Structure formats: C-alpha cells, structure tokens
C-alpha positions in Angstrom: -26.2 55.2 22.4 -29.2 55.1 24.8 -27.9 54.1 28.3 -31.3 54.1 30.0 -32.1 50.4 29.4 -28.6 49.4 30.7 -28.9 51.6 33.8 -32.2 50.0 34.7 -30.3 46.8 35.4 -27.8 48.3 37.8 -29.6 51.2 39.5 -32.0 50.1 42.3 -35.6 50.8 41.5 -37.7 53.1 43.7 -40.1 50.9 45.6 -41.7 53.8 47.4 -44.6 53.7 45.0 -46.0 50.4 46.3 -47.0 51.7 49.7 -48.7 54.6 48.0 -50.7 52.4 45.7 -51.7 50.2 48.6 -52.8 53.3 50.5 -54.9 54.3 47.4 -56.4 50.8 47.5 -57.5 51.3 51.2 -59.1 54.6 50.2 -61.1 52.9 47.5 -62.2 50.1 49.9 -63.2 52.7 52.5 -65.2 54.8 50.0 -66.9 51.7 48.5 -67.9 50.4 51.9 -69.3 53.8 52.8 -71.3 53.9 49.5 -72.8 50.6 50.4 -73.7 51.9 53.9 -75.3 55.0 52.2 -77.6 52.7 50.3 -78.9 51.2 53.6 -79.7 54.6 55.2 -83.2 55.2 56.4 -83.1 58.9 57.3 -81.8 62.2 55.7 -79.6 62.7 58.7 -77.9 59.3 58.1 -77.5 60.0 54.4 -76.0 63.5 55.1 -73.4 62.0 57.5 -72.2 59.3 55.2 -72.1 61.6 52.2 -69.8 63.9 54.2 -67.6 60.9 55.2 -67.3 59.9 51.5 -66.3 63.4 50.6 -63.6 63.4 53.3 -62.3 60.0 52.0 -62.2 61.5 48.5 -59.9 64.2 49.8 -57.7 61.5 51.2 -57.5 59.9 47.8 -56.5 63.2 46.3 -53.7 63.5 48.8 -52.4 60.1 47.9 -52.5 60.9 44.2 -50.5 64.1 44.8 -47.9 62.0 46.7 -47.6 59.6 43.8 -47.0 62.5 41.4 -44.5 64.1 43.7 -42.6 60.8 44.1 -42.7 60.3 40.3 -41.1 63.7 39.9 -38.3 62.8 42.3 -37.6 59.2 41.2 -34.9 58.3 38.7 -35.7 54.6 38.2 -39.3 53.6 38.7 -40.6 50.0 39.2 -42.5 50.3 35.9 -43.0 52.9 33.1 -43.5 56.4 34.4 -46.5 56.8 32.1 -48.1 53.7 33.5 -47.6 54.9 37.0 -49.2 58.2 36.1 -52.2 56.5 34.4 -52.7 54.1 37.3 -52.7 56.9 39.8 -55.2 58.8 37.8 -57.4 55.8 37.2 -57.5 54.9 40.9 -58.4 58.6 41.7 -61.2 58.3 39.1 -62.8 55.4 41.0 -63.0 57.4 44.2 -64.2 60.5 42.3 -67.1 58.6 40.8 -68.0 57.0 44.2 -68.1 60.5 45.6 -70.0 61.7 42.6 -72.7 59.1 43.2 -72.9 60.1 46.9 -73.2 63.8 46.0 -76.0 63.2 43.5 -77.9 61.3 46.1 -77.4 64.2 48.5 -78.4 66.8 46.0 -81.3 65.0 44.3 -82.8 63.5 47.5 -84.5 60.5 45.8 -87.6 59.4 47.6 -86.5 55.8 47.4 -83.1 54.1 47.4 -83.8 51.6 44.6 -82.7 48.0 44.8 -80.6 48.6 41.7 -78.6 51.2 43.6 -77.8 48.7 46.3 -76.9 45.9 43.8 -74.5 48.0 41.9 -73.0 49.4 45.1 -72.3 45.7 46.1 -70.5 45.3 42.7 -68.4 48.4 43.5 -67.4 46.9 46.8 -66.4 43.6 45.1 -64.5 45.6 42.5 -62.7 47.6 45.2 -61.5 44.3 46.7 -60.2 43.1 43.4 -58.3 46.3 42.9 -56.8 46.0 46.3 -55.7 42.4 45.6 -54.1 43.4 42.3 -52.2 46.4 43.8 -50.9 44.3 46.7 -49.7 41.7 44.2 -47.6 44.3 42.2 -44.9 44.3 44.9 -43.9 40.9 43.5 -45.5 41.0 40.1 -43.5 38.2 38.6 -44.5 35.7 41.3 -48.1 37.0 41.4 -48.7 37.5 37.7 -51.3 34.8 37.1 -53.3 35.8 40.2 -53.3 39.4 39.2 -54.4 38.6 35.7 -57.3 36.5 37.2 -58.2 39.5 39.4 -58.3 41.7 36.3 -60.6 39.2 34.6 -62.8 39.2 37.7 -63.0 43.0 37.4 -64.2 42.6 33.8 -66.8 40.1 34.9 -68.0 42.6 37.5 -68.2 45.3 34.9 -70.4 43.1 32.8 -72.6 42.4 35.8 -73.0 46.1 36.5 -74.0 46.7 32.8 -76.7 44.1 33.2 -77.9 45.7 36.4 -77.9 49.1 34.8 -80.0 48.1 31.9 -82.4 46.2 34.0 -82.7 49.1 36.5 -83.3 51.6 33.7 -86.0 49.4 32.2 -87.7 49.1 35.6 -87.6 52.9 36.1 -89.2 53.6 32.8 -91.8 50.9 33.4 -92.7 51.7 37.0 -91.7 55.3 37.9 -94.6 57.7 37.1 -93.0 60.8 38.5 -90.9 62.3 35.7 -88.6 64.2 38.1 -87.9 61.1 40.2 -87.2 59.2 37.0 -84.6 61.7 35.9 -83.0 61.7 39.3 -82.8 58.0 39.6 -81.6 57.5 36.0 -78.7 59.9 36.7 -77.7 58.1 39.9 -77.8 54.6 38.3 -75.7 55.9 35.4 -73.1 57.3 37.8 -73.0 54.0 39.7 -72.5 52.0 36.5 -69.8 54.5 35.4 -67.9 53.8 38.7 -67.6 50.2 37.8 -66.3 51.2 34.3 -63.6 53.2 36.1 -62.7 50.1 38.2 -62.3 48.1 35.0 -60.1 50.8 33.5 -57.7 50.2 36.5 -57.5 46.5 35.5 -56.7 47.4 31.9 -53.7 49.5 33.1 -52.5 46.8 35.5 -52.6 44.3 32.6 -50.6 46.6 30.5 -48.0 46.9 33.3 -47.8 43.1 33.6 -47.3 42.6 29.9 -44.5 45.2 29.8 -42.8 43.6 32.8 -43.0 40.0 31.4 
C-alpha cells in the first residue's frame, strides 16, 4: 500500500518555496527593467554599464535557483509536485538567462542602431515579467487565486503572440531597409533572442497552469 497520498494530508507542507519563487520573480522584474533601460542607452559606456548589471542580476537568479534545488532535496512534503517545482525553477531561470543573452549579444555585436523593434519587444518582456510575478505571488493561496492566476497565464500567452508579431514585422523591416549585411545579421540575431525570451516567459505560464490543474 502506498502511504504517500495519505501522509500528504497529515504532514505539514514545506512553504519555504514560496519566498524563493517570489525572490525569483523580483530577479526577473529587475533584469527586464534593466533590459528596457539598455534599449534607451545613447552611449557605449551606458550600454556597457547596464550589460554588466544584467549579468550580475543573472548571477542572483542562479543563486535563487540553487536554493530552490537545495530546498527540494531537503523537503519531505512539498506544496506541489517535486517535478513541477523543478521545472518551474528551471523555467524562471531560463527567462533571466535569455534576457542576459540578449544583453550580451548587444554588447558583443555593437549594433549601430537600437531598432524600435528591440524596444517594443523589451516592453513586452517587462509586461511578461509583471505577469510572472503576479502569478507566483498568487501561488501562496492558489485555491483562492486560481482564476486570477489563470487569467495572468492567458495574458502571458497574449504577450507572446504580440512578440511574435513584432518579431516578424521587425525581420521584414530589416530585410527591406538594412543594406549592410553584417548589421542585418547582428540585428536579426538580437531580435530572435528577444522573441525567444518571451517564449520562455510563456513556458513559465504553462508550468503554472499545470500546477493549478493538479491542485484542483
């Protein structure tokens, strides 16, 4: 007889994961805001400074991810499935990694112009970060907040669709207007990484929806 399902009703669940996920949300917000600031820079010096800050925040995110894995190793009863906790932690880390990846590409490629598409997708990333934070905060009381969290996940899907549209429009404009082949390649790569960042944010929403379904 498997006693695990019975034990879950009587053994207190470890709630220490919620502060860690909320800390992760703050890291995503911070990195997204810095990415938006990066798109508004006017000098190489400003760019370099913000890129370093984003890299530092990415390290903060790695530290939070390690804490979640360590807590997972120590915890007997978790607030939701262990596999889902691991996937959520990994997915949150991916969002910050892609924000950092975008920043590093801008630093390495040194595009002559910060295109409007960069700025527009960066704005979508900021909005996505806010939706992720809202969803993660709601998980503390998932039963009460279920509908609001589901709506936030839907909002993330809408933002991903918006980023797709911006990506395709941006690529079209690049091929139509950019005469410098090297610049075209640089900018195409940056736009692709920006769009992939929003994909990573939507992946977070998919995991959260899975968690909610299992908890229902």
